N, CA, C, O and the ligand as a Tripos MOL2 file, in Angstrom:
@<TRIPOS>MOLECULE
protein
  297   295    75     0     0
PROTEIN
NO_CHARGES

@<TRIPOS>ATOM
      1 N         -11.2270    3.6420   63.0380 N.3       1 MET1
      2 CA        -11.2530    3.3580   61.6040 C.3       1 MET1
      3 C         -11.2190    4.6630   60.8080 C.2       1 MET1
      4 O         -11.4070    5.7490   61.3580 O.2       1 MET1
      5 N         -10.9790    4.5360   59.5220 N.am      2 LYS2
      6 CA        -10.9500    5.6940   58.6300 C.3       2 LYS2
      7 C         -12.3890    6.0960   58.2960 C.2       2 LYS2
      8 O         -13.2380    5.2450   58.0300 O.2       2 LYS2
      9 N         -12.6460    7.3980   58.3160 N.am      3 CYS3
     10 CA        -13.9900    7.8840   57.9910 C.3       3 CYS3
     11 C         -14.2920    7.6470   56.5050 C.2       3 CYS3
     12 O         -13.4670    7.9390   55.6390 O.2       3 CYS3
     13 N         -15.5020    7.1060   56.2240 N.am      4 MET4
     14 CA        -15.8630    6.7970   54.8350 C.3       4 MET4
     15 C         -16.3980    8.0230   54.0940 C.2       4 MET4
     16 O         -16.4830    8.0260   52.8660 O.2       4 MET4
     17 N         -16.7550    9.0590   54.8470 N.am      5 ILE5
     18 CA        -17.3580   10.2370   54.2180 C.3       5 ILE5
     19 C         -16.2670   11.1980   53.7340 C.2       5 ILE5
     20 O         -16.2220   11.5420   52.5530 O.2       5 ILE5
     21 N         -15.3950   11.6290   54.6380 N.am      6 CYS6
     22 CA        -14.3830   12.6130   54.2350 C.3       6 CYS6
     23 C         -13.0640   11.9410   53.8390 C.2       6 CYS6
     24 O         -12.1890   12.5720   53.2460 O.2       6 CYS6
     25 N         -12.9350   10.6530   54.1740 N.am      7 LYS7
     26 CA        -11.7410    9.8830   53.8350 C.3       7 LYS7
     27 C         -10.4560   10.5090   54.3810 C.2       7 LYS7
     28 O          -9.3650   10.2510   53.8730 O.2       7 LYS7
     29 N         -10.5960   11.3120   55.3920 N.am      8 ASN8
     30 CA         -9.4750   12.0290   55.9680 C.3       8 ASN8
     31 C          -9.3150   11.7400   57.4450 C.2       8 ASN8
     32 O          -8.2230   11.4540   57.9350 O.2       8 ASN8
     33 N         -10.4500   11.8250   58.1450 N.am      9 GLY9
     34 CA        -10.4270   11.7310   59.5980 C.3       9 GLY9
     35 C         -10.3820   10.3000   60.0770 C.2       9 GLY9
     36 O         -10.6700    9.3600   59.3360 O.2       9 GLY9
     37 N         -10.0140   10.1620   61.3290 N.am     10 GLU10
     38 CA        -10.1100    8.8880   62.0290 C.3      10 GLU10
     39 C         -11.3080    8.9860   62.9610 C.2      10 GLU10
     40 O         -11.6180   10.0630   63.4710 O.2      10 GLU10
     41 N         -11.9800    7.8630   63.1830 N.am     11 THR11
     42 CA        -13.1100    7.8840   64.1020 C.3      11 THR11
     43 C         -12.6390    7.5380   65.5110 C.2      11 THR11
     44 O         -11.6780    6.7940   65.7090 O.2      11 THR11
     45 N         -13.3520    8.1060   66.4790 N.am     12 ARG12
     46 CA        -13.0810    7.8650   67.8920 C.3      12 ARG12
     47 C         -14.3970    7.5010   68.5810 C.2      12 ARG12
     48 O         -15.4580    7.9930   68.1990 O.2      12 ARG12
     49 N         -14.3230    6.6430   69.5920 N.am     13 PRO13
     50 CA        -15.5560    6.3410   70.3290 C.3      13 PRO13
     51 C         -16.0760    7.5990   71.0240 C.2      13 PRO13
     52 O         -15.3070    8.3610   71.6110 O.2      13 PRO13
     53 N         -17.3760    7.8020   70.9490 N.am     14 GLY14
     54 CA        -17.9860    8.9710   71.5940 C.3      14 GLY14
     55 C         -19.4850    8.7910   71.6370 C.2      14 GLY14
     56 O         -19.9830    7.6820   71.4470 O.2      14 GLY14
     57 N         -20.2100    9.8610   71.8830 N.am     15 THR15
     58 CA        -21.6650    9.7940   71.8480 C.3      15 THR15
     59 C         -22.1840   10.8920   70.9340 C.2      15 THR15
     60 O         -21.5720   11.9500   70.7860 O.2      15 THR15
     61 N         -23.3280   10.6110   70.3280 N.am     16 VAL16
     62 CA        -23.9550   11.5650   69.4100 C.3      16 VAL16
     63 C         -25.4480   11.6340   69.7050 C.2      16 VAL16
     64 O         -25.9980   10.7870   70.4100 O.2      16 VAL16
     65 N         -26.0880   12.6510   69.1580 N.am     17 THR17
     66 CA        -27.5410   12.6800   69.1070 C.3      17 THR17
     67 C         -27.9350   12.1240   67.7480 C.2      17 THR17
     68 O         -27.7890   12.7930   66.7260 O.2      17 THR17
     69 N         -28.4340   10.8980   67.7450 N.am     18 ALA18
     70 CA        -28.7950   10.2510   66.4890 C.3      18 ALA18
     71 C         -30.1830   10.7120   66.0550 C.2      18 ALA18
     72 O         -31.0780   10.8650   66.8860 O.2      18 ALA18
     73 N         -30.3580   10.9310   64.7680 N.am     19 THR19
     74 CA        -31.6440   11.3560   64.2150 C.3      19 THR19
     75 C         -32.1890   10.2500   63.3260 C.2      19 THR19
     76 O         -31.5030    9.7640   62.4270 O.2      19 THR19
     77 N         -33.4380    9.8580   63.5870 N.am     20 LEU20
     78 CA        -34.0520    8.8210   62.7700 C.3      20 LEU20
     79 C         -35.3740    9.3240   62.2110 C.2      20 LEU20
     80 O         -36.1160   10.0400   62.8850 O.2      20 LEU20
     81 N         -35.6560    8.9480   60.9910 N.am     21 HIS21
     82 CA        -36.9310    9.2820   60.3700 C.3      21 HIS21
     83 C         -37.6720    7.9850   60.1180 C.2      21 HIS21
     84 O         -37.1330    7.0320   59.5570 O.2      21 HIS21
     85 N         -38.9250    7.9760   60.5500 N.am     22 ARG22
     86 CA        -39.7470    6.7840   60.3330 C.3      22 ARG22
     87 C         -41.1070    7.3010   59.8960 C.2      22 ARG22
     88 O         -41.9160    7.6910   60.7380 O.2      22 ARG22
     89 N         -41.3740    7.3120   58.5980 N.am     23 GLY23
     90 CA        -42.6010    7.9210   58.0970 C.3      23 GLY23
     91 C         -42.6090    9.3990   58.4600 C.2      23 GLY23
     92 O         -41.6850   10.1390   58.1250 O.2      23 GLY23
     93 N         -43.6800    9.8220   59.1580 N.am     24 GLU24
     94 CA        -43.8230   11.2280   59.5400 C.3      24 GLU24
     95 C         -43.1340   11.5360   60.8600 C.2      24 GLU24
     96 O         -43.1160   12.6820   61.3090 O.2      24 GLU24
     97 N         -42.5740   10.5200   61.4680 N.am     25 THR25
     98 CA        -42.0230   10.6610   62.8130 C.3      25 THR25
     99 C         -40.5200   10.8960   62.7700 C.2      25 THR25
    100 O         -39.7900   10.2410   62.0260 O.2      25 THR25
    101 N         -40.0790   11.8410   63.5800 N.am     26 ILE26
    102 CA        -38.6450   12.0870   63.7370 C.3      26 ILE26
    103 C         -38.2810   11.7750   65.1850 C.2      26 ILE26
    104 O         -38.9280   12.2560   66.1150 O.2      26 ILE26
    105 N         -37.2620   10.9820   65.3620 N.am     27 VAL27
    106 CA        -36.8240   10.6130   66.6980 C.3      27 VAL27
    107 C         -35.3670   11.0500   66.8710 C.2      27 VAL27
    108 O         -34.5010   10.7300   66.0570 O.2      27 VAL27
    109 N         -35.1300   11.7840   67.9430 N.am     28 LEU28
    110 CA        -33.7610   12.1730   68.2990 C.3      28 LEU28
    111 C         -33.3660   11.3770   69.5340 C.2      28 LEU28
    112 O         -34.0870   11.3690   70.5320 O.2      28 LEU28
    113 N         -32.2370   10.7170   69.4640 N.am     29 VAL29
    114 CA        -31.7790    9.9260   70.6110 C.3      29 VAL29
    115 C         -30.4380   10.4810   71.0730 C.2      29 VAL29
    116 O         -29.4090   10.3270   70.4160 O.2      29 VAL29
    117 N         -30.4920   11.1340   72.2340 N.am     30 LYS30
    118 CA        -29.2760   11.7290   72.8060 C.3      30 LYS30
    119 C         -28.4160   10.6620   73.4560 C.2      30 LYS30
    120 O         -28.9190    9.6370   73.9160 O.2      30 LYS30
    121 N         -27.1330   10.9070   73.4910 N.am     31 GLY31
    122 CA        -26.2190   10.0240   74.2130 C.3      31 GLY31
    123 C         -26.0490    8.6640   73.5660 C.2      31 GLY31
    124 O         -25.7420    7.6840   74.2460 O.2      31 GLY31
    125 N         -26.2490    8.5950   72.2370 N.am     32 THR32
    126 CA        -26.0800    7.3270   71.5320 C.3      32 THR32
    127 C         -24.5950    7.0280   71.3260 C.2      32 THR32
    128 O         -23.8710    7.8460   70.7580 O.2      32 THR32
    129 N         -24.1390    5.8610   71.7830 N.am     33 PRO33
    130 CA        -22.7190    5.5300   71.5810 C.3      33 PRO33
    131 C         -22.4310    5.3030   70.0990 C.2      33 PRO33
    132 O         -23.1880    4.6190   69.4110 O.2      33 PRO33
    133 N         -21.3410    5.8770   69.6180 N.am     34 ALA34
    134 CA        -21.0050    5.7800   68.2030 C.3      34 ALA34
    135 C         -19.5150    6.0240   68.0160 C.2      34 ALA34
    136 O         -18.8300    6.5060   68.9190 O.2      34 ALA34
    137 N         -19.0320    5.6870   66.8430 N.am     35 GLU35
    138 CA        -17.6890    6.0750   66.4180 C.3      35 GLU35
    139 C         -17.8530    7.3990   65.6730 C.2      35 GLU35
    140 O         -18.5920    7.4710   64.6910 O.2      35 GLU35
    141 N         -17.1750    8.4340   66.1300 N.am     36 VAL36
    142 CA        -17.3710    9.7690   65.5740 C.3      36 VAL36
    143 C         -16.0970   10.2210   64.8600 C.2      36 VAL36
    144 O         -14.9990   10.1020   65.4030 O.2      36 VAL36
    145 N         -16.2490   10.7350   63.6510 N.am     37 CYS37
    146 CA        -15.1070   11.2330   62.8910 C.3      37 CYS37
    147 C         -14.6010   12.5290   63.5130 C.2      37 CYS37
    148 O         -15.3690   13.4670   63.7270 O.2      37 CYS37
    149 N         -13.3130   12.5720   63.7980 N.am     38 GLU38
    150 CA        -12.7420   13.7730   64.4300 C.3      38 GLU38
    151 C         -12.6210   14.9180   63.4220 C.2      38 GLU38
    152 O         -12.4200   16.0690   63.8100 O.2      38 GLU38
    153 N         -12.7400   14.6100   62.1590 N.am     39 ASN39
    154 CA        -12.5880   15.6280   61.1180 C.3      39 ASN39
    155 C         -13.9260   16.2440   60.7040 C.2      39 ASN39
    156 O         -14.0860   17.4630   60.7670 O.2      39 ASN39
    157 N         -14.8900   15.4170   60.2830 N.am     40 CYS40
    158 CA        -16.1360   15.9600   59.7320 C.3      40 CYS40
    159 C         -17.3390   15.7480   60.6420 C.2      40 CYS40
    160 O         -18.4010   16.3150   60.3880 O.2      40 CYS40
    161 N         -17.2010   14.9470   61.6950 N.am     41 GLY41
    162 CA        -18.3100   14.7720   62.6310 C.3      41 GLY41
    163 C         -19.3010   13.6850   62.2300 C.2      41 GLY41
    164 O         -20.2720   13.4420   62.9460 O.2      41 GLY41
    165 N         -19.0690   13.0310   61.0960 N.am     42 GLU42
    166 CA        -19.9240   11.9070   60.6980 C.3      42 GLU42
    167 C         -19.8330   10.8200   61.7680 C.2      42 GLU42
    168 O         -18.7790   10.6280   62.3740 O.2      42 GLU42
    169 N         -20.9510   10.1040   62.0000 N.am     43 TYR43
    170 CA        -20.8880    9.0630   63.0170 C.3      43 TYR43
    171 C         -21.3310    7.7300   62.4580 C.2      43 TYR43
    172 O         -22.1070    7.6550   61.5060 O.2      43 TYR43
    173 N         -20.8160    6.6760   63.0760 N.am     44 TYR44
    174 CA        -21.0670    5.2970   62.6480 C.3      44 TYR44
    175 C         -21.5710    4.5250   63.8470 C.2      44 TYR44
    176 O         -20.9640    4.5410   64.9170 O.2      44 TYR44
    177 N         -22.6970    3.8450   63.6520 N.am     45 LEU45
    178 CA        -23.3000    3.0810   64.7400 C.3      45 LEU45
    179 C         -22.9840    1.6110   64.5480 C.2      45 LEU45
    180 O         -22.9290    1.1220   63.4190 O.2      45 LEU45
    181 N         -22.7750    0.8990   65.6600 N.am     46 ASP46
    182 CA        -22.6240   -0.5360   65.4560 C.3      46 ASP46
    183 C         -24.0110   -1.1590   65.3430 C.2      46 ASP46
    184 O         -25.0160   -0.5180   65.6480 O.2      46 ASP46
    185 N         -24.0540   -2.4100   64.9020 N.am     47 GLU47
    186 CA        -25.3170   -3.0150   64.4970 C.3      47 GLU47
    187 C         -26.3130   -3.1110   65.6510 C.2      47 GLU47
    188 O         -27.5060   -2.8610   65.4740 O.2      47 GLU47
    189 N         -25.8170   -3.4730   66.8280 N.am     48 ALA48
    190 CA        -26.7030   -3.6340   67.9850 C.3      48 ALA48
    191 C         -27.3420   -2.2980   68.3580 C.2      48 ALA48
    192 O         -28.5270   -2.2310   68.6850 O.2      48 ALA48
    193 N         -26.5340   -1.2330   68.3020 N.am     49 VAL49
    194 CA        -27.0410    0.1030   68.6250 C.3      49 VAL49
    195 C         -28.0670    0.5310   67.5760 C.2      49 VAL49
    196 O         -29.1240    1.0610   67.9170 O.2      49 VAL49
    197 N         -27.7520    0.3000   66.3030 N.am     50 ALA50
    198 CA        -28.6550    0.6890   65.2210 C.3      50 ALA50
    199 C         -30.0050   -0.0210   65.3640 C.2      50 ALA50
    200 O         -31.0630    0.5820   65.1840 O.2      50 ALA50
    201 N         -29.9430   -1.3220   65.6920 N.am     51 ARG51
    202 CA        -31.1910   -2.0780   65.8630 C.3      51 ARG51
    203 C         -32.0380   -1.4820   66.9710 C.2      51 ARG51
    204 O         -33.2570   -1.3720   66.8370 O.2      51 ARG51
    205 N         -31.3920   -1.0970   68.0700 N.am     52 LYS52
    206 CA        -32.0940   -0.5230   69.1950 C.3      52 LYS52
    207 C         -32.7520    0.8010   68.7920 C.2      52 LYS52
    208 O         -33.8900    1.0770   69.1710 O.2      52 LYS52
    209 N         -32.0400    1.5990   68.0350 N.am     53 LEU53
    210 CA        -32.5890    2.8830   67.6000 C.3      53 LEU53
    211 C         -33.7900    2.6740   66.6780 C.2      53 LEU53
    212 O         -34.7890    3.3860   66.7840 O.2      53 LEU53
    213 N         -33.6930    1.7040   65.7790 N.am     54 TYR54
    214 CA        -34.8200    1.4380   64.8810 C.3      54 TYR54
    215 C         -36.0400    1.0100   65.6660 C.2      54 TYR54
    216 O         -37.1620    1.3940   65.3360 O.2      54 TYR54
    217 N         -35.8270    0.2040   66.7210 N.am     55 ALA55
    218 CA        -36.9420   -0.2320   67.5570 C.3      55 ALA55
    219 C         -37.5980    0.9710   68.2420 C.2      55 ALA55
    220 O         -38.8230    1.0530   68.3310 O.2      55 ALA55
    221 N         -36.7700    1.8980   68.7230 N.am     56 LEU56
    222 CA        -37.3040    3.1170   69.3510 C.3      56 LEU56
    223 C         -38.1040    3.9360   68.3390 C.2      56 LEU56
    224 O         -39.1620    4.4740   68.6670 O.2      56 LEU56
    225 N         -37.6000    4.0280   67.1210 N.am     57 ALA57
    226 CA        -38.2770    4.8010   66.0800 C.3      57 ALA57
    227 C         -39.6080    4.1580   65.7100 C.2      57 ALA57
    228 O         -40.6080    4.8480   65.5130 O.2      57 ALA57
    229 N         -39.6090    2.8230   65.6180 N.am     58 GLU58
    230 CA        -40.8540    2.0850   65.3290 C.3      58 GLU58
    231 C         -41.9080    2.3860   66.3740 C.2      58 GLU58
    232 O         -43.0690    2.6450   66.0580 O.2      58 GLU58
    233 N         -41.4770    2.3470   67.6320 N.am     59 GLU59
    234 CA        -42.3820    2.5800   68.7460 C.3      59 GLU59
    235 C         -42.9790    3.9820   68.6940 C.2      59 GLU59
    236 O         -44.1790    4.1740   68.8890 O.2      59 GLU59
    237 N         -42.1100    4.9570   68.4280 N.am     60 ALA60
    238 CA        -42.5580    6.3510   68.3440 C.3      60 ALA60
    239 C         -43.5450    6.5090   67.1860 C.2      60 ALA60
    240 O         -44.5320    7.2350   67.3050 O.2      60 ALA60
    241 N         -43.2780    5.8260   66.0610 N.am     61 ALA61
    242 CA        -44.1570    5.9130   64.8960 C.3      61 ALA61
    243 C         -45.5280    5.3140   65.2200 C.2      61 ALA61
    244 O         -46.5600    5.8130   64.7700 O.2      61 ALA61
    245 N         -45.5200    4.2420   66.0050 N.am     62 ARG62
    246 CA        -46.7940    3.6300   66.3980 C.3      62 ARG62
    247 C         -47.6270    4.5640   67.2560 C.2      62 ARG62
    248 O         -48.8570    4.5310   67.2060 O.2      62 ARG62
    249 N         -46.9470    5.4150   68.0590 N.am     63 ARG63
    250 CA        -47.6630    6.3940   68.8880 C.3      63 ARG63
    251 C         -48.0470    7.6250   68.0770 C.2      63 ARG63
    252 O         -48.6670    8.5480   68.6050 O.2      63 ARG63
    253 N         -47.6820    7.6450   66.7960 N.am     64 HIS64
    254 CA        -47.9310    8.7750   65.8990 C.3      64 HIS64
    255 C         -47.3190   10.0650   66.4280 C.2      64 HIS64
    256 O         -47.8840   11.1470   66.2660 O.2      64 HIS64
    257 N         -46.1680    9.9400   67.0550 N.am     65 ALA65
    258 CA        -45.4520   11.1220   67.5230 C.3      65 ALA65
    259 C         -44.8840   11.8550   66.3080 C.2      65 ALA65
    260 O         -44.4650   11.2290   65.3340 O.2      65 ALA65
    261 N         -44.8760   13.1910   66.3770 N.am     66 GLU66
    262 CA        -44.2410   13.9660   65.3060 C.3      66 GLU66
    263 C         -42.7360   14.0020   65.5400 C.2      66 GLU66
    264 O         -41.9360   13.7010   64.6540 O.2      66 GLU66
    265 N         -42.3820   14.3790   66.7620 N.am     67 VAL67
    266 CA        -40.9850   14.4440   67.1570 C.3      67 VAL67
    267 C         -40.8580   13.8650   68.5540 C.2      67 VAL67
    268 O         -41.6250   14.2140   69.4520 O.2      67 VAL67
    269 N         -39.9060   12.9960   68.7310 N.am     68 GLU68
    270 CA        -39.6340   12.4840   70.0640 C.3      68 GLU68
    271 C         -38.1590   12.6560   70.3660 C.2      68 GLU68
    272 O         -37.3020   12.3910   69.5230 O.2      68 GLU68
    273 N         -37.8770   13.1010   71.5720 N.am     69 ILE69
    274 CA        -36.4810   13.2380   72.0040 C.3      69 ILE69
    275 C         -36.2700   12.2760   73.1630 C.2      69 ILE69
    276 O         -36.9030   12.3950   74.2120 O.2      69 ILE69
    277 N         -35.3880   11.3410   72.9580 N.am     70 LEU70
    278 CA        -35.1520   10.2960   73.9370 C.3      70 LEU70
    279 C         -33.6890   10.3080   74.3560 C.2      70 LEU70
    280 O         -32.8460   10.9490   73.7290 O.2      70 LEU70
    281 N         -33.4150    9.5860   75.4290 N.am     71 ARG71
    282 CA        -32.0260    9.4070   75.8350 C.3      71 ARG71
    283 C         -31.6950    7.9290   75.6960 C.2      71 ARG71
    284 O         -32.4570    7.0720   76.1440 O.2      71 ARG71
    285 N         -30.5770    7.6370   75.0840 N.am     72 TYR72
    286 CA        -30.1750    6.2560   74.8690 C.3      72 TYR72
    287 C         -29.9260    5.5650   76.2080 C.2      72 TYR72
    288 O         -29.1690    6.0610   77.0430 O.2      72 TYR72
    289 N         -30.5660    4.4270   76.3980 N.am     73 ALA73
    290 CA        -30.3460    3.6370   77.6020 C.3      73 ALA73
    291 C         -29.7920    2.2890   77.1820 C.2      73 ALA73
    292 O         -30.4430    1.5710   76.4220 O.2      73 ALA73
    293 N         -28.6340    1.9330   77.6440 N.am     74 ALA74
    294 CA        -27.9760    0.6850   77.2350 C.3      74 ALA74
    295 C         -28.7460   -0.5240   77.7410 C.2      74 ALA74
    296 O         -28.3430   -1.6600   77.4950 O.2      74 ALA74
    297 ZN        -15.0040   12.3230   58.3230 Zn       75 ZN75
@<TRIPOS>BOND
     1     1     2 1
     2     2     3 1
     3     3     4 2
     4     3     5 am
     5     5     6 1
     6     6     7 1
     7     7     8 2
     8     7     9 am
     9     9    10 1
    10    10    11 1
    11    11    12 2
    12    11    13 am
    13    13    14 1
    14    14    15 1
    15    15    16 2
    16    15    17 am
    17    17    18 1
    18    18    19 1
    19    19    20 2
    20    19    21 am
    21    21    22 1
    22    22    23 1
    23    23    24 2
    24    23    25 am
    25    25    26 1
    26    26    27 1
    27    27    28 2
    28    27    29 am
    29    29    30 1
    30    30    31 1
    31    31    32 2
    32    31    33 am
    33    33    34 1
    34    34    35 1
    35    35    36 2
    36    35    37 am
    37    37    38 1
    38    38    39 1
    39    39    40 2
    40    39    41 am
    41    41    42 1
    42    42    43 1
    43    43    44 2
    44    43    45 am
    45    45    46 1
    46    46    47 1
    47    47    48 2
    48    47    49 am
    49    49    50 1
    50    50    51 1
    51    51    52 2
    52    51    53 am
    53    53    54 1
    54    54    55 1
    55    55    56 2
    56    55    57 am
    57    57    58 1
    58    58    59 1
    59    59    60 2
    60    59    61 am
    61    61    62 1
    62    62    63 1
    63    63    64 2
    64    63    65 am
    65    65    66 1
    66    66    67 1
    67    67    68 2
    68    67    69 am
    69    69    70 1
    70    70    71 1
    71    71    72 2
    72    71    73 am
    73    73    74 1
    74    74    75 1
    75    75    76 2
    76    75    77 am
    77    77    78 1
    78    78    79 1
    79    79    80 2
    80    79    81 am
    81    81    82 1
    82    82    83 1
    83    83    84 2
    84    83    85 am
    85    85    86 1
    86    86    87 1
    87    87    88 2
    88    87    89 am
    89    89    90 1
    90    90    91 1
    91    91    92 2
    92    91    93 am
    93    93    94 1
    94    94    95 1
    95    95    96 2
    96    95    97 am
    97    97    98 1
    98    98    99 1
    99    99   100 2
   100    99   101 am
   101   101   102 1
   102   102   103 1
   103   103   104 2
   104   103   105 am
   105   105   106 1
   106   106   107 1
   107   107   108 2
   108   107   109 am
   109   109   110 1
   110   110   111 1
   111   111   112 2
   112   111   113 am
   113   113   114 1
   114   114   115 1
   115   115   116 2
   116   115   117 am
   117   117   118 1
   118   118   119 1
   119   119   120 2
   120   119   121 am
   121   121   122 1
   122   122   123 1
   123   123   124 2
   124   123   125 am
   125   125   126 1
   126   126   127 1
   127   127   128 2
   128   127   129 am
   129   129   130 1
   130   130   131 1
   131   131   132 2
   132   131   133 am
   133   133   134 1
   134   134   135 1
   135   135   136 2
   136   135   137 am
   137   137   138 1
   138   138   139 1
   139   139   140 2
   140   139   141 am
   141   141   142 1
   142   142   143 1
   143   143   144 2
   144   143   145 am
   145   145   146 1
   146   146   147 1
   147   147   148 2
   148   147   149 am
   149   149   150 1
   150   150   151 1
   151   151   152 2
   152   151   153 am
   153   153   154 1
   154   154   155 1
   155   155   156 2
   156   155   157 am
   157   157   158 1
   158   158   159 1
   159   159   160 2
   160   159   161 am
   161   161   162 1
   162   162   163 1
   163   163   164 2
   164   163   165 am
   165   165   166 1
   166   166   167 1
   167   167   168 2
   168   167   169 am
   169   169   170 1
   170   170   171 1
   171   171   172 2
   172   171   173 am
   173   173   174 1
   174   174   175 1
   175   175   176 2
   176   175   177 am
   177   177   178 1
   178   178   179 1
   179   179   180 2
   180   179   181 am
   181   181   182 1
   182   182   183 1
   183   183   184 2
   184   183   185 am
   185   185   186 1
   186   186   187 1
   187   187   188 2
   188   187   189 am
   189   189   190 1
   190   190   191 1
   191   191   192 2
   192   191   193 am
   193   193   194 1
   194   194   195 1
   195   195   196 2
   196   195   197 am
   197   197   198 1
   198   198   199 1
   199   199   200 2
   200   199   201 am
   201   201   202 1
   202   202   203 1
   203   203   204 2
   204   203   205 am
   205   205   206 1
   206   206   207 1
   207   207   208 2
   208   207   209 am
   209   209   210 1
   210   210   211 1
   211   211   212 2
   212   211   213 am
   213   213   214 1
   214   214   215 1
   215   215   216 2
   216   215   217 am
   217   217   218 1
   218   218   219 1
   219   219   220 2
   220   219   221 am
   221   221   222 1
   222   222   223 1
   223   223   224 2
   224   223   225 am
   225   225   226 1
   226   226   227 1
   227   227   228 2
   228   227   229 am
   229   229   230 1
   230   230   231 1
   231   231   232 2
   232   231   233 am
   233   233   234 1
   234   234   235 1
   235   235   236 2
   236   235   237 am
   237   237   238 1
   238   238   239 1
   239   239   240 2
   240   239   241 am
   241   241   242 1
   242   242   243 1
   243   243   244 2
   244   243   245 am
   245   245   246 1
   246   246   247 1
   247   247   248 2
   248   247   249 am
   249   249   250 1
   250   250   251 1
   251   251   252 2
   252   251   253 am
   253   253   254 1
   254   254   255 1
   255   255   256 2
   256   255   257 am
   257   257   258 1
   258   258   259 1
   259   259   260 2
   260   259   261 am
   261   261   262 1
   262   262   263 1
   263   263   264 2
   264   263   265 am
   265   265   266 1
   266   266   267 1
   267   267   268 2
   268   267   269 am
   269   269   270 1
   270   270   271 1
   271   271   272 2
   272   271   273 am
   273   273   274 1
   274   274   275 1
   275   275   276 2
   276   275   277 am
   277   277   278 1
   278   278   279 1
   279   279   280 2
   280   279   281 am
   281   281   282 1
   282   282   283 1
   283   283   284 2
   284   283   285 am
   285   285   286 1
   286   286   287 1
   287   287   288 2
   288   287   289 am
   289   289   290 1
   290   290   291 1
   291   291   292 2
   292   291   293 am
   293   293   294 1
   294   294   295 1
   295   295   296 2
@<TRIPOS>SUBSTRUCTURE
     1 MET1         2 RESIDUE 1 A MET
     2 LYS2         6 RESIDUE 1 A LYS
     3 CYS3        10 RESIDUE 1 A CYS
     4 MET4        14 RESIDUE 1 A MET
     5 ILE5        18 RESIDUE 1 A ILE
     6 CYS6        22 RESIDUE 1 A CYS
     7 LYS7        26 RESIDUE 1 A LYS
     8 ASN8        30 RESIDUE 1 A ASN
     9 GLY9        34 RESIDUE 1 A GLY
    10 GLU10       38 RESIDUE 1 A GLU
    11 THR11       42 RESIDUE 1 A THR
    12 ARG12       46 RESIDUE 1 A ARG
    13 PRO13       50 RESIDUE 1 A PRO
    14 GLY14       54 RESIDUE 1 A GLY
    15 THR15       58 RESIDUE 1 A THR
    16 VAL16       62 RESIDUE 1 A VAL
    17 THR17       66 RESIDUE 1 A THR
    18 ALA18       70 RESIDUE 1 A ALA
    19 THR19       74 RESIDUE 1 A THR
    20 LEU20       78 RESIDUE 1 A LEU
    21 HIS21       82 RESIDUE 1 A HIS
    22 ARG22       86 RESIDUE 1 A ARG
    23 GLY23       90 RESIDUE 1 A GLY
    24 GLU24       94 RESIDUE 1 A GLU
    25 THR25       98 RESIDUE 1 A THR
    26 ILE26      102 RESIDUE 1 A ILE
    27 VAL27      106 RESIDUE 1 A VAL
    28 LEU28      110 RESIDUE 1 A LEU
    29 VAL29      114 RESIDUE 1 A VAL
    30 LYS30      118 RESIDUE 1 A LYS
    31 GLY31      122 RESIDUE 1 A GLY
    32 THR32      126 RESIDUE 1 A THR
    33 PRO33      130 RESIDUE 1 A PRO
    34 ALA34      134 RESIDUE 1 A ALA
    35 GLU35      138 RESIDUE 1 A GLU
    36 VAL36      142 RESIDUE 1 A VAL
    37 CYS37      146 RESIDUE 1 A CYS
    38 GLU38      150 RESIDUE 1 A GLU
    39 ASN39      154 RESIDUE 1 A ASN
    40 CYS40      158 RESIDUE 1 A CYS
    41 GLY41      162 RESIDUE 1 A GLY
    42 GLU42      166 RESIDUE 1 A GLU
    43 TYR43      170 RESIDUE 1 A TYR
    44 TYR44      174 RESIDUE 1 A TYR
    45 LEU45      178 RESIDUE 1 A LEU
    46 ASP46      182 RESIDUE 1 A ASP
    47 GLU47      186 RESIDUE 1 A GLU
    48 ALA48      190 RESIDUE 1 A ALA
    49 VAL49      194 RESIDUE 1 A VAL
    50 ALA50      198 RESIDUE 1 A ALA
    51 ARG51      202 RESIDUE 1 A ARG
    52 LYS52      206 RESIDUE 1 A LYS
    53 LEU53      210 RESIDUE 1 A LEU
    54 TYR54      214 RESIDUE 1 A TYR
    55 ALA55      218 RESIDUE 1 A ALA
    56 LEU56      222 RESIDUE 1 A LEU
    57 ALA57      226 RESIDUE 1 A ALA
    58 GLU58      230 RESIDUE 1 A GLU
    59 GLU59      234 RESIDUE 1 A GLU
    60 ALA60      238 RESIDUE 1 A ALA
    61 ALA61      242 RESIDUE 1 A ALA
    62 ARG62      246 RESIDUE 1 A ARG
    63 ARG63      250 RESIDUE 1 A ARG
    64 HIS64      254 RESIDUE 1 A HIS
    65 ALA65      258 RESIDUE 1 A ALA
    66 GLU66      262 RESIDUE 1 A GLU
    67 VAL67      266 RESIDUE 1 A VAL
    68 GLU68      270 RESIDUE 1 A GLU
    69 ILE69      274 RESIDUE 1 A ILE
    70 LEU70      278 RESIDUE 1 A LEU
    71 ARG71      282 RESIDUE 1 A ARG
    72 TYR72      286 RESIDUE 1 A TYR
    73 ALA73      290 RESIDUE 1 A ALA
    74 ALA74      294 RESIDUE 1 A ALA
    75 ZN75       297 GROUP 0 **** ****
């Protein structure tokens, strides 16, 4: 699809390190499948992936973690 940020690039399937903020907690999820813009690097998550990431962030926030680095597991 066309990138919505730079309106120039096309997105390609790839993986990213997604960053989520949940209150005071920051969660980094490596190897997250996403559509990545070949021009500006912006990434787009599909709904199922986004839901999974939010669940991980919620969990980390409940543990009162400051920063958590996780690996995406399908
Ligand atoms: Zn772009």
